[in-house]
N, C-alpha and C positions, 0 to 999 in steps of 0.2 A: 577302574583300575588301569585302563589302557594309558591314561595320561600320566600315571604314577608308576609305570612298570620299571623305571630306572631308579626309583626312590625306595628307601626303607620306610614302610608305612606301619605305624603303630596305632591301632584303633581300639577303643574301649566301648563295649556295647552290651546291651541286654538282648539284642536281636540275634538269637542263636543261629538263625537261618543263613547268616553271612559267614559262619565259621569255616565252611568247606572251602572257601576261597583263600584261606590263610595257609602259610607255610609252617607257622608255629603258633600253637595255642597255649596261653597261660591261664589257668583257672585259679582264681583267688577266693579265699574264704577267711573271714576274721582278720584281715590285714596281712595274710600270708599267701604265698603261692603253694597250693596243695597239689597241683598237677601241671605238667608241661609236656609238650610233645606234638606230634602231628595229629590232625583232626581224626584221621582214620584209626590211629592207634588208641586215642583216648576214648572214642565211643565203643571200642571193642571191649573195654573193661566193664564187666557187668556191675561191679560195685564201686565204680569211680564216681567222683563228684560231678563231672561233666554229664555223665549219663543220667544222673539224678535230675539235673537241671533240664536235660533234654526231655526227660519223662514229663516234667511239669509243663514244658513247652508243648509237648505232644498233647497233653490233656487240654491245654488251652485251645489248640487247633481243632481238637475233636468237637468243640462247641460250635465250630463253624461248619455248616453243611453246604457243600457247593450247590449251585443251582442245578435242578434236575434237567438233564438233557439226554437225548438219545444217542448222542455222538460225543464221546469224551474227547476225541481228536479235534472235533470242531470247537469244543469249549476251550481246549488248550490253545488252539490257533487264535480264537477270539481274544483270550487273555493276552497272548503275545502281541497281537495287533494293537490292543489297547495300550500296552506298555510302549510300543514303538511309535505309534502314530496318534496316541491320545492327545487330548487338548492340553496344551501347556498354559498354565495360568501364571500371571505375574503377581507377586506379593505387593499389592499397591500400597499397603500401609507401610511396608519397609521402604519401598522406593520413594514414597512421599517424604518419609523422614530424612532419607539421605539427601534428596534434592533440596529440602527446606533448610537443612543444616548449612548449605552452601550460600544461603542468603547473606548479604552484607549487613553489618550492624547498622541499625537505624541511627541517623545523626542529623542534627539541624545544621543550618548554614546562616551566615550573616551575623548580625548583632544578636546578643541574647535578648529574647523578647521581654517586654516589660511585665507580662503576666508572671514570668518566672520570679522576678524581684517581688512582685506583689504577693504571690503565693508564699514565698519565703518569709516576708515580713509579717504577713497576717496569719501564719500557721499557728503561732502561739497567742492565745487569748484574743484572736481576731485583730491583732495589732493594737489593742487597747493600751498597752504599756509603752508603745513607741513614743507618744508625745511626752510621757514622763521622762524618758531618757533624754530627749531633745531639750526639755525644760531644764533638767539638771545640768546638761552641758552648757546651755546658755548662761545660767546663773553662775556656774563655775567659771566660765570665761569672763563674765562681767566682774565678778569679785576678784579674780586673779589680775585682770588689767587694772582694776581700781586699787588693789594693794600696791602694785608696781608704780602706778601714777602717784599714789599717796607718798611713797618713799621719795620719789623724785621731786615732788612739789614741796613736801614738808622739810626736806633737808636744806632747802634754799630759804626757808622762812625762819631765820634765827630770831629767837625771842618770842615770836607769835605762837609757835608750837613747841611745847616742851618735849624732851626726849621720852618721858614717860607716856605722854599722849601719842607721840609718834609710834612707839612700840605697841601700846595697847590697841590702837586702831588697826595697825598693820596685822597684829595677831588675830584680831576679830575678823578682819577681811580674809586672812589666810585660812583661819579655822572654818569659816563659812564655805570657802571654795573647796577645802578638803572634805567637808561633810557632803557637799553635792557630788563631788567626784566619787566618793565612796558609795553614795546612793545610786549613782549611775552604774557603777561596776556591779552592784548587787542585782539591780533590775536587769541589766544586760545579761548576766550569767543565768538568771532565771529564764529569760526569754530564749537564750541559746540552747539550754537544756530541753525546754519544752518543744522548741522548733525541731531539734534533732530527733527527739523521740517521735513526734508526730509524723515527720517525713519518713523515718525508718519503719514505723508501724504501718503507715499507708502503703509503702512499697512492699513490705513483706506480706501484708494481707492480700494485696493484689497478686503477688506471685503465688501464694498458697491457693488462691481461688482462681488462678488462671486455668483456661482449658488445656487439654492435652496437646493441642496443636502448638501452643506457645512453647512448651518444652521440647517439642520435636524440632522447632526452628531456632531455638536459642540455646547455644552451648552453655554449660554450667559456668564456664569462666566469665561470661558476661554478667551473670547474676552475682557471682562472687566479687567481681571487680566493682560493681556498683554498690554492693552492700558492705564492702570493706574500704577500698581506696576512696571512692567518692563520698561515702558516708563519713569517713574519718575527716575529710576536709570540711564537710558540713558541721561536724561536731566541734572541731578545734580551730578552724581557720576562718571560715566565712563570717560568722557573727562578729568577730572582733575586727576583722578587716573592714567589714561593711559599716560597723559602728564608728570606727576610727575615721573612716572616710567621711561619714556623715558629720562628725564633729568638726573636721577640718573644713568641710564645705560651708559651714556657717560663716567662716572668715573669707574663703577664697572662691566663692561660687562663680563669679564672673571669669576669673583667671582659668579655672578648671574647664569651663565650657569651651574656652578658646584652645587650650593646650591638649585636651583629651583626644583630639583628632590625630595627633602625631603618629601613633603606632599603626593606624590603619587596620584593615581586616586581617592581615596576615597573622598577627598574634592570636586572634580569636580562633582562626581555623587550625593553627598549629596546636593550640590548647585542646581543641576537640580531637585532634588526631592522637594525642598522647595516650589517653585511656583506651582508645580503639586499638592502638598498637600493643598495649599492655595485656589485653585480654588473651591474644593467642599464646603469649608466654605462659600464662597461668594454665591454659588448656593443655598445652604441650607438656608442661611440667607434671600436671595431674595425671595425664595419660601415660607418661613415661614411668611414673612411680607405680601406677596400677599394673603396667605391663612389664615391669623390670625383669621378671623371671623369663618371660618370652624373649625380650630383647637380648638378654645375656645368652640364652640358649642358642640363638641364631647369630651370636657374635656381631650384633648391630649397634654396639655402644657408640662407635665412632660416628655413624650416620645420625644418631639422635643427638650427640654432642654438637655436631655441625649444624643440625637444624635448630637446636636451641641457641647457638651462637648467632645464627642468621636472624632469628626472631629478636634477640637482644639488640643486635646491631640496628635493626629496623626501628625498634623503640628508642634506642639511644640517639639515632640520627634525628628523629622528630623532637625528642626532649632537648637535644643540644640547640637546635634551631629555635625552639620555643624560648629557652633561656637566653639565647643570643638576642632575640628581638626585645626582650625586656631590658637587657643590659644596654642595648643600643639606645633605648629610650632614656634610661637612667643617666647615661653619660652626657647626652645632649641636653637634658633638662638641667643637670647640675652645671654644665658649662654656661648655659644661657642665664641662669639665675646668679651664678657667680659674677658674670659680667655685669648684670644689673646692679648687684650689691657693690661691686667695685666703683661703678659710676656714682652710686649714692654716697659712698664714703668720700670720694673726691669732691663732690659738691659740698658735703658738710664741712670738710676741712677748708675748702676754698672760701666759704662764707666768712664775712667779718664777725668778730666776737659779739658785736652789738646786734647783729641780725637775728641771733637765736640764743636762747639760754643754754649754756653748756650742759646743764643737767638734763634738759629736754633733748638736746642733741645726742647725749649718751644713751638716753632711753630710746630715741628713734633708731640709733645704730643697733642697739640690742634687739629691738623688734624687727629691724631690717634683717638682721642675721637669722632670727627665728622665722621670719617670713620667707627668707630664701630657702631654708631647710624644709619648712612646712609646704611651700608651693611644690617643691620637687617631690616631696613625699606623697602629697595628695595626687598629683598627676600620675606618678608611678603606680600608686595603689588603685587609682580609678581603673586603669587598664588591667591590673592584676586581679582586682575584684571581679571584673567582667569575665576573666578567664576562669576564676574559681567558681563563679556562678554557673558555669557549664556543668559542674558536678550536680548542682541542684536541678538543672535542666534534664540531665540524664536520669536522675532519681524520679523526677516527675513523669518521665516517659514510662517508667515501669508502674507508677501509680495509676496510669491510665489504661492498663491492660484490660481488655474485655474480660468480664468475670463469668464464671460458671453460674448456674442457677443458684438461688439462695438455699442455704441449708434447710430452712423451714419456711413454709408459706402458711401463715396463721389461718388464712381463710380457707385453705384446702388441706388441712391436716386430716389424715385418715384415722379410722378408729384404732385404738391401741392394740386390738387383736388382729389387725390387718397385716399380712394377707391370711385369711382364714382357710381358704381352699387351695390356693396356689395355681389357679387357672391363668395362663398367659396367652394373650392375643396380640399377634404382630400384624399390623395393618399397613400395607403399602410402605414399608420402611426403606428409606433412602439414607445413606450415610456417606459422607466424604470427609477426609481429614483436613482439606484445605479448599477454599472456593476455587482455586486455580488448578486443582487436580481432578482426575476422573473420579466418579463415584465408585465406592468399594462395594456397597450394598445397593441393589437396584430393584426396588419395589418388592421386597419380600413380604408375603402375606401367608400366615399360618397360625394355627392354634395349638398350644401345648395343654392338653387336658390336665386337670388336677389329679394328683396322686399317681401319675403315670411316669414312666422312665423313657426319656427321649434321647436318642443318640444323634449327634450332629457330625457328619462326615463330609469329606470333600478333599480335593487335592490342595496342595500348597497355594495360598493366595485366593482360595475360593470365597473367603469371607467368614469363616467359622469364628475366629477369635474376635473379629469386628462385631459380629452379632452379639457375642457375650459382652463386649465393651459397651455396646449400645444398651444392653439390658441393665447394666450397672451405671449407665450414663457417664462413663468415662469419656465417651464422645457423644455429642448431641446429634440426633437425626436432623437432616436438612428437610425431610419431608416424611409424613406418616407418623405413626405413634405406636407405643407399646402399652397395652392395658393389662393390669394385674388385678384380678377379682373386681373388674368393673371400674377401676380407677386408672386414669392416664398418669403414668409415672412422671411425665414432664410437668405436671401441675402440683407436685407435692415436694419439690426440692430434691436434693441429691439423695441417692440411695446408698452411696458409699459410706461406710462407718469403720471405725477402728475396732478390729476384732481381737485386740489384745485382752487376755483374761483380766477381769477386775475382781477376782476372788468372789465370784458370785456362785461358785459351785463347791461342793464338799470334796474332800480327798477321795472318798469312795467313788464318786461320780467320775473324777479324773482318772483314777486307776482303771475304772471300768472301760472307758473309751481307749485308754492306752493298751489294754489287753485286746480290744477289738481291732486296733490298728497295728498290733504286733510290735509295740514299742515297749511293753512293760519290762521285758528281760533286759533291754538296752538301758533303760532308766535305772534298773536295780543294780547295774554294774557300778554306779556311783553311790557311795555311802550316804551322800546327802539326799538321795532319792529325788522327790519333787522340788527340793530347794537347790538342786544342782544348777550351777551357772551356765548360761548360754552365751557364747562369744558374739561379738558384733557380726551381723549378717549370718549367724548360725555357723560360723566357720569351724566349730568343733563338732559339727554333725555333718554327715555325708549329704549329698544332694537328695538322695532317696529318703533319708531319715527326715530331712526338712519337709519334704512333701507329706510324709506320714504325720508329722506334727501338725501341719496345716489341716490335714484331714481330720485328725483327732479334735482339733479346736472347733471345726465345723460340726462334727457329730455332737460335741458337748453343748452347742448352742441350740440344737433341735429346731432348726428353721423349717418353714413350710415349703420353701423353694431352695433347692441345692443345685449349684452350678459347679461342674467339674471340668476344667479345661486342662487336658493332659495331666490329670491328677496323679497318675502313677507312671509317668513317662520315664522316671529315673530309678525304678525298682525292677528287680528281676521278675521273670515270668511266674515263678512259684509264689512270690509275695503278692504279685498282682492278682493272681487267682484268689488268694485268701482275702485281699482287700475288696475285690469285686463281690465276693460272697458276703462280706460284712456290709457293704453298701446295700446289697439287695435285701438283707435281713433288717437293717436298721433304718431304712428309709421308706418303709412301706406306706407311711402316711405323708410322704413328701412328693412334690413334683421335682423330678431329677432330670437335669439337662447335662448330658455328657458330650464333651468334644474330645475326640480321640482319633489317632491314626491307627491304633491297634484294633483291627476288626473284631476280635473276640470280646473286646470291652463293650461294644455296642450291639452285638448280634442278638443278645437275649433281651434287649429293651423292648418296650411296648411299641414304640414308634421310632422310625429312623428318618431324619431330615438330611437330604443330600443337596449340598450347595455347589454351584459352579459359576464362576465369574460374577459373584455377587448376587446370583438369582437362585430361586428354588428350582432344582431340577426334579426332585422326587420327594414325596412325603407320604409314607405309609408304613404298615407293619413290616418287620423283616421278612416274615413268611410270604407276604404278598409280593414284596420286591424281589426276593430270591426265586419266587415262582416264575418270574418273567426273565428269561435269559438275556433279553435285550435291555434290561434296566441298567442304569448307571451303578446302582448298588451291587448288582450281580457282577458287573465288570470289575468293581473294586475288590469283591470277594474272590473272584477267580484269579485276579492278579496277585492278591495276597497269598492265596493257597499255592499258586505256582511258584512264587518266590520262596515260600516257607518249606516246601517239600524238597528234600534232598535225598539223593540216592543212598547216602551213607547212614541216614538216621532212622527213618521210619516211613511207613506208607500210610496215607490217609485212607480210611475205608469209605 
């Protein structure tokens, strides 16, 4: 509070021990303010709402017995010393995510690799239809040239070729060329659709199966950029540009090889920079929309508009230069080939009439004009296709993301009844979020007996949540293993499953768990009852109600192992007491692992695991740990009791 003494501070909390530091207390119930005033005045009301909540808080605290000591002043001093000079841990998981998010986007350099082209061409049917397209194009070109030559040759043969023969053969040749161009278009569309689908599914599958570290280091805008902008170019642009280029190369291969070196490497690198500069715009826009309320409340719209304009300027600058390089190439190619065509026409006009047949000269001029346009088009598109292929290159980068363990390993599938007992053995467990970052868990070894309740406590950054993530294999251990009922979980695929209800239980069972989680009355307020709609992300439920829904879903599943990570952090103390009672009664046949900052939540467990700096500090029953005044758990309890005891509320016995 010292840093905020000149600020108006509004804080919402279930931790009632902090209320005595407030100048004004508002007590809410059912969406309304039922009491307001100073803390001392509110707790003096014997029938007030705050005093009822304080009574529940007091009941929760009474479950925690301070360590037995002969000198209470010594205990108080010990707790104060722990708070002031206790070990400070850094949340490595959070710091790792922040540092990794600052990594630059991965990008290639130089020419687009040939394997990118090969992968794109062979994605559909392993490239089996590509020769058919080329054959159709060759036959189309041959028949088209034959029809043009036939008209030029036949028109000069008066008497030897009738008009009917001239038209019939021309129609036959033109019809054949039309048939092959139609076949080429059909096969090309089939290949384009199949290629786009395979690349997209490959990328999305890799992203869905990517480890947690990938999402820590990759902003969502990068994924959206590749799955939208880059994929759109792959869908609608590259196949037809690449095919058109291949068709023209049949005629102009030698010229293209010579002229394709004109744009140099600048166009490629600029094309790579365009999507990289686009991703921050998407990220900033998404974050601005999500935080619009906060931005407006702090009157920071101008700063975000300015930042958005800067990002758009950065993108526009690169996009302008990218377009400029292509236009530079186009202007110079057109100028060069117009000059060549002009010289060709001068030569044709200058030749004597007897040197060349006028009809063939006209045909040559026509093809010369087509050749001029075609050569410019081919060279321009060759460079443009390479720039567009960068989108394929970027998509292929995501298809190569290291994957998590397979969902199922057929040779190591456990019995359908596994886990039967729920015994968990953690052996020399080491976990780190990234190979370049320090370890978060450092050689944890312990055993969670079956059908016991184990509390996991520790200061922020001690590794509590990381241990749970390792249990569910959200992160993979770098060393050591976790064994459940004799089976190493790293050998049986992932443990994560979708817990959405699949209508496997009756309404009676659902209502039963709703009553146990104290949600039944809330659900009954909607006339649709169990068919009531839930908004996206549960926005029509409070945070505490969402936690209770998750708890109800778990109780409905009746698993052998139950993991609770701050399961009641967003509910009030009275509801927390009721929920803890429900958990104790309904999970007698389960192994329960509870991660909590509220000491009363874990003090009645069978065992307590104390973590510190990623290591096991203590692991024993609460009674044994509290019996030792020098234990870390006793220190946490004394600190909690000292903080929770206030002169205006109640005294602990």
